[in-house]
C-alpha positions in Angstrom: 6.3 -32.2 15.7 3.3 -31.4 17.7 2.6 -28.2 19.6 3.7 -29.5 23.0 7.0 -30.7 21.7 7.8 -27.3 20.2 7.0 -25.7 23.5 9.4 -28.0 25.3 12.3 -27.5 22.9 14.9 -25.0 24.0 15.1 -23.7 20.5 15.9 -20.1 21.4 19.5 -21.1 22.2 19.9 -22.7 18.8 21.6 -20.0 16.7 21.7 -22.2 13.6 17.9 -21.8 13.0 17.1 -19.3 10.3 14.4 -16.7 10.7 12.2 -18.6 8.3 12.5 -21.8 10.4 11.7 -19.8 13.6 8.6 -18.4 11.9 7.5 -21.9 11.0 7.9 -23.0 14.6 6.1 -19.9 15.9 3.1 -20.7 13.6 2.7 -24.1 15.3 3.6 -23.2 18.9 2.3 -19.6 19.1 5.0 -19.1 21.6 5.5 -15.3 22.4 9.2 -15.9 23.3 9.8 -17.2 19.7 8.0 -14.2 18.3 10.1 -11.9 20.4 13.2 -13.7 19.1 12.1 -13.3 15.5 11.5 -9.5 16.0 14.9 -9.1 17.7 16.7 -10.8 14.8 14.9 -8.7 12.2 14.5 -5.3 13.9 17.5 -3.8 12.1 15.4 -3.9 8.9 12.7 -1.8 10.5 15.2 0.8 11.7 16.8 0.9 8.3 13.5 1.5 6.4 12.3 3.9 9.0 15.5 5.9 8.6 14.5 6.6 5.0 11.8 8.8 6.4 14.0 10.9 8.7 13.3 14.1 6.9 9.5 14.1 7.6 8.1 16.1 10.5 7.0 13.1 12.6 8.5 11.5 15.7 11.0 8.9 14.6 9.7 6.6 17.3 6.2 6.7 15.9 7.5 5.9 12.4 9.5 3.0 13.9 6.4 1.8 15.7 4.5 1.7 12.4 7.4 -0.2 10.9 7.2 -2.8 13.7 3.5 -3.2 13.1 4.3 -4.0 9.4 7.0 -6.4 10.6 4.5 -8.3 12.7 2.1 -8.4 9.8 4.8 -9.8 7.6 5.6 -12.5 10.2 1.9 -13.6 10.2 1.6 -13.5 6.4 4.9 -15.1 5.5 4.8 -18.6 4.0 7.8 -20.4 5.6 7.8 -23.2 3.0 8.4 -20.7 0.2 11.8 -20.5 -1.4 12.4 -16.8 -0.8 13.8 -15.0 2.2 11.6 -13.4 4.9 13.6 -10.2 4.6 12.6 -9.7 1.0 8.9 -10.3 1.8 8.8 -8.1 4.9 10.1 -5.0 3.2 6.8 -4.4 1.5 4.8 -4.8 4.7 7.1 -2.6 6.8 7.3 0.2 4.2 3.5 -0.1 3.5 2.6 0.4 7.1 4.9 3.4 7.4 3.4 5.0 4.3 -0.1 4.4 5.6 0.9 6.1 8.9 2.4 9.1 7.1 -0.8 9.4 4.9 -3.1 9.2 7.9 -1.0 11.9 9.7 -2.1 14.3 6.9 1.4 15.8 6.9 1.6 15.1 3.2 -1.2 15.0 0.6 -0.8 12.4 -2.0 -3.3 12.2 -4.9 -5.6 9.3 -4.8 -4.3 8.1 -8.2 -0.9 7.5 -6.8 -2.2 5.6 -3.8 -4.5 3.5 -6.0 -1.9 2.7 -8.5 0.6 1.9 -5.8 -1.8 -0.6 -4.2 -2.3 -2.3 -7.6 1.5 -2.4 -7.9 2.1 -3.8 -4.4 -0.6 -6.4 -4.7 0.8 -7.6 -8.0 4.4 -7.8 -6.6 3.1 -9.8 -3.5 1.2 -12.3 -5.7 4.1 -12.6 -8.2 6.7 -13.2 -5.6 4.5 -15.8 -3.9 4.1 -17.8 -7.1 7.5 -17.3 -8.6 9.9 -16.9 -5.7 11.5 -13.9 -7.3 10.9 -10.2 -8.0 9.3 -9.5 -11.4 11.0 -7.8 -14.3 9.7 -4.4 -15.5 8.2 -6.1 -18.5 6.3 -8.5 -16.2 5.1 -5.6 -14.0 3.9 -3.8 -17.1 1.9 -6.8 -18.2 0.7 -7.7 -14.7 -0.8 -4.3 -13.9 -1.6 -3.4 -17.5 0.4 -0.2 -17.7 2.7 0.7 -20.6 6.4 0.3 -20.1 7.0 4.1 -20.2 4.1 4.5 -17.8 5.8 2.2 -15.3 8.8 4.4 -15.3 6.7 7.6 -14.8 4.8 5.9 -12.0 8.0 5.1 -10.2 9.1 8.7 -10.5 5.7 10.0 -9.3 5.7 7.6 -6.3 9.2 8.5 -5.2 8.3 12.2 -5.5 5.2 11.8 -3.5 6.4 9.4 -0.8 10.0 10.5 -0.3 10.2 14.2 -1.2 7.7 15.1 1.5 6.6 18.3 -0.3 3.1 19.0 -1.4 2.5 17.2 -4.7 1.7 20.4 -6.6 5.0 21.8 -5.5 6.8 18.7 -6.6 5.0 18.8 -10.0 6.0 22.4 -10.6 9.6 22.1 -9.4 12.5 23.0 -11.7 14.8 20.2 -10.7 17.4 18.9 -13.1 16.3 16.6 -15.9 16.2 13.0 -14.7 15.1 13.9 -11.2 12.6 11.6 -9.6 10.2 14.6 -9.3 10.1 15.1 -13.1 7.2 12.9 -14.2 4.3 13.2 -16.6 1.1 11.4 -15.6 -0.1 11.6 -19.2 2.4 8.9 -20.0 0.9 6.4 -17.6 -1.6 4.6 -19.9 -3.1 1.2 -20.1 -0.9 -1.3 -22.0 -3.9 -2.9 -23.7 -7.7 -2.6 -23.7 -9.6 -5.1 -21.5 -13.3 -5.7 -21.8 -15.5 -4.3 -18.9 -12.5 -2.5 -17.5 -11.7 1.3 -17.5 -8.4 2.2 -19.2 -5.9 3.7 -16.8 -6.4 7.2 -18.1 -10.2 7.1 -17.2 -9.4 5.6 -13.8 -7.2 8.6 -13.1 -10.1 10.9 -14.0 -12.5 9.0 -11.8 -10.1 9.0 -8.8 -9.5 12.7 -9.2 -13.2 13.3 -9.3 -13.8 11.3 -6.1 -11.2 13.4 -4.4 -13.4 16.5 -5.1 -16.0 15.2 -2.8 -16.2 16.1 0.9 -15.0 13.4 3.3 -18.3 11.8 4.2 -19.7 11.9 0.7 -16.4 10.3 -0.5 -16.8 7.4 2.0 -20.4 6.9 1.1 -19.9 6.7 -2.6 -17.0 4.3 -2.2 -19.0 2.0 0.2 -22.0 2.0 -2.1 -20.5 1.8 -5.6 -17.2 0.1 -5.0 -17.9 -2.1 -1.9 -21.5 -2.9 -2.6 -23.0 -1.8 0.7 -26.7 -0.8 0.7 -27.9 2.7 1.6 -29.4 1.2 4.8 -26.1 -0.5 5.8 -24.2 2.8 5.1 -26.7 4.8 7.2 -26.2 2.4 10.1 -22.4 2.6 9.8 -22.4 6.4 10.0 -25.5 6.9 12.3 -27.6 8.7 9.7 -30.9 7.9 8.0 -31.2 6.0 4.7 -32.8 9.2 3.2 -29.6 11.2 4.2 -27.4 8.6 2.5 -29.6 8.8 -0.7 -29.4 12.6 -0.7 -25.6 12.5 -0.3 -25.2 10.0 -3.1 -27.2 12.3 -5.4 -25.0 15.2 -4.3 -21.9 13.2 -5.1 -23.1 12.1 -8.5 -23.9 15.7 -9.4 -20.4 16.8 -8.4 -18.8 14.0 -10.4 -20.9 14.8 -13.4 -19.9 18.5 -13.3 -16.2 17.4 -13.0 -16.5 15.0 -16.0 -18.2 17.7 -18.1 -15.2 19.9 -17.6 -12.8 17.2 -18.9 
């Protein structure tokens, strides 16, 4: 069917069309009414996920809005011809946007290592589901992100404690909850499953991420842009409205701080 034919079809009255079929039609027609219909049929999922964050000190409507942003992202990213349901795919996008919103609100402070490891985990899940039409097993997750089996379990506990407890992470780590609580975790157990050439083991990545967190906000951004994203000192200076000399000086300051941190380990 071509674009004009889709626009002329009175498809919104057809209750037999699945959400996945509507998304496929929306991709071709770009009809805002179809997008509105998709959102209307899936909005309960946003409310459900947003409800999991009801204990945090943020306006529930703002959390829901972040969830709807994730829903629209899911609609645009979803592959209609896949063999899995849109609802399964969209959960990660909705929850991810809400978590980003909470992080940016600065109401909770989550260590960089949890955010970094969670991104590795989420990216793997997304790619695995896309290629296999199912959720991976724990063993497959362990191999896929190169973290030991016991480390996966500890990561899940740490993530739940950080994202859903809504207490400062140092308070969570020192809490005296009952054994088996999600907040009882040991980062030392989160280790690489196997050694890979030219790649830091997970334990060293944690130390590096912790060290970067010791930098001030601007220096942190500069060193990430330079060493991790490959921007030149001139490009970074233009981005922040400072001279290349200032960028060079801040990079040297950052390296000095990192060296001092590593020397203490």
